[in-house]
TORPARO-599994 format. One record per residue (C-alpha): residue in one letter; x, y, z negated; residue number from 1. Coordinates in Angstrom, 3 decimals. Each point is the difference from the previous one (the first is absolute). Layout:
N
a_X_Y_Z_NUM
...
end
This chain:
142
m_-70.779_26.796_-11.899_1
k_-2.076_-2.829_-1.372_2
t_-0.718_2.062_-2.714_3
i_-1.603_2.978_2.173_4
y_-2.195_-2.730_1.842_5
r_-1.372_-1.234_-3.289_6
v_-0.755_3.193_-1.162_7
i_-1.760_0.837_3.013_8
i_-1.942_-3.199_-0.033_9
a_-0.687_0.725_-3.881_10
l_-1.647_3.379_0.727_11
l_-1.962_-1.331_3.242_12
a_-1.323_-2.872_-2.015_13
a_-1.018_2.817_-2.768_14
a_-1.512_1.971_2.272_15
v_-1.769_-2.913_1.732_16
l_-1.382_-0.925_-3.652_17
f_-0.958_3.477_-1.021_18
g_-1.736_0.395_3.268_19
a_-1.741_-2.995_-0.341_20
g_-1.036_0.794_-3.710_21
f_-1.269_3.578_1.267_22
w_-2.049_-1.325_2.758_23
a_-1.738_-2.857_-2.520_24
g_-0.800_3.107_-2.324_25
h_-1.283_2.318_2.532_26
q_-2.362_-2.932_1.219_27
t_-1.198_-0.750_-3.141_28
a_-0.812_3.680_-0.867_29
q_-1.818_-0.029_3.317_30
n_-2.153_-3.018_-0.998_31
a_-0.429_1.226_-3.419_32
a_-1.477_3.146_1.341_33
a_-1.996_-1.738_2.466_34
k_-1.488_-2.602_-2.548_35
p_-2.182_2.660_-2.103_36
a_-1.958_1.172_3.071_37
a_-0.511_-3.466_1.505_38
r_-1.418_-1.262_-3.428_39
t_-1.959_3.097_-0.372_40
a_-1.805_-0.713_3.580_41
q_-0.686_-3.422_-1.174_42
t_-1.516_0.847_-3.099_43
a_-1.673_3.246_1.237_44
a_-4.032_-0.471_-1.129_45
p_-2.266_-0.188_3.160_46
s_-2.222_2.589_0.577_47
a_-3.098_0.783_1.661_48
f_-1.457_3.709_1.557_49
i_-3.435_0.771_-1.698_50
s_-2.277_2.922_0.920_51
i_-2.931_1.309_-1.611_52
k_-2.375_2.125_2.377_53
n_-2.661_2.120_-1.137_54
g_-1.139_1.918_2.912_55
s_2.454_2.427_1.241_56
h_2.181_-0.410_-3.256_57
v_2.755_-2.795_0.080_58
q_1.913_-1.223_-2.782_59
e_2.723_-2.636_1.169_60
g_3.659_-1.712_-0.837_61
k_2.178_-2.840_-0.011_62
i_-0.216_-2.400_-2.939_63
a_1.952_-2.743_-1.547_64
f_-1.889_-3.027_-1.182_65
s_1.065_-3.458_-1.556_66
k_-1.189_-3.562_0.976_67
n_-3.797_-0.723_-0.564_68
e_-1.149_3.459_0.042_69
t_-3.696_0.804_1.531_70
v_-0.703_3.053_2.107_71
f_-1.974_1.076_-3.250_72
s_3.026_-0.229_-2.510_73
l_1.936_2.120_2.604_74
l_-2.693_2.889_0.321_75
q_0.377_-0.006_-3.521_76
k_3.477_0.371_-0.249_77
f_0.095_2.477_2.994_78
s_-3.037_2.196_-1.875_79
k_2.771_0.232_-3.336_80
k_2.560_0.934_1.644_81
q_-1.597_2.615_1.976_82
h_-1.799_1.062_-2.682_83
l_-3.788_-0.463_1.541_84
e_-3.143_-0.946_-1.595_85
m_-1.414_-3.854_0.156_86
s_-2.219_-1.951_-1.622_87
s_-1.600_-3.502_0.996_88
s_-2.639_-2.287_-1.281_89
g_0.376_-3.950_0.061_90
s_3.047_-1.790_-0.301_91
g_2.258_-2.742_1.600_92
k_-0.991_-0.521_3.661_93
m_-3.650_1.774_-0.687_94
v_1.735_3.311_-0.409_95
y_-1.716_3.397_1.348_96
v_1.497_3.359_0.319_97
t_-2.874_2.072_-1.797_98
s_1.882_3.188_0.456_99
l_3.403_1.385_1.592_100
n_1.293_3.204_0.199_101
n_-2.969_1.415_-1.631_102
k_-2.073_-1.436_2.413_103
k_-3.109_-2.191_-1.574_104
a_-1.245_-3.117_1.576_105
s_-3.866_0.749_0.548_106
k_-3.135_-2.641_0.590_107
n_0.585_0.554_4.242_108
a_4.162_0.917_-0.290_109
g_3.032_-0.956_-1.565_110
w_3.852_-0.935_0.921_111
l_0.517_-2.545_2.399_112
f_3.598_-1.417_1.130_113
t_2.126_-1.570_3.067_114
v_2.932_-1.759_0.117_115
n_1.929_0.531_3.419_116
g_-3.228_1.394_1.507_117
k_-2.303_-2.852_-1.120_118
q_-2.452_-0.128_-2.777_119
p_0.078_-2.974_-1.616_120
n_-2.882_-1.832_-0.703_121
v_0.862_-0.407_-4.055_122
g_0.661_2.619_-2.675_123
a_3.170_1.806_-0.663_124
g_0.770_-2.344_-3.024_125
a_0.257_-2.972_2.460_126
v_2.100_1.655_2.638_127
k_3.902_-0.880_-0.543_128
v_2.075_2.620_0.901_129
q_2.782_-0.618_2.862_130
k_3.233_1.579_0.602_131
n_-0.729_3.204_2.493_132
d_-3.396_-0.210_-0.302_133
q_-2.352_3.191_1.033_134
i_-2.844_0.027_-2.646_135
v_-2.221_3.116_0.558_136
w_-2.754_0.801_-2.471_137
y_-3.142_2.301_1.506_138
y_-3.535_1.166_-1.459_139
s_-2.492_-1.139_2.101_140
k_-3.822_-0.117_-0.017_141
f_-1.593_-3.201_-0.073_142
end
């Protein structure tokens, strides 16, 4: 009779150990599956929304950026990605967009921009882009 009890206890102990090992392995697998998604969310580059308006023609989209990018560098990146013609004069904080999407600036009109609905009083090369900024480039008479 003692032998039967020992066998039952040994089987129960084995079942408990097997179950604990299975559960730990299952939890580890779940954690491993969740970690890449969490890591991706943490390392994903911030993005901003950019829109280029020329009369009724609008070109727009979301674009990722890295730290210290400006409104101008984001326009360059977006133009290249969308295969839009873009040219400029000057550099750094004093850069000026002379042509965008085949619409050239003139003596009385040119390309202006807003960030989150406000027109900055500095050039596009001086404005740092922030996460979720809404940037609009538009052609206007002065």
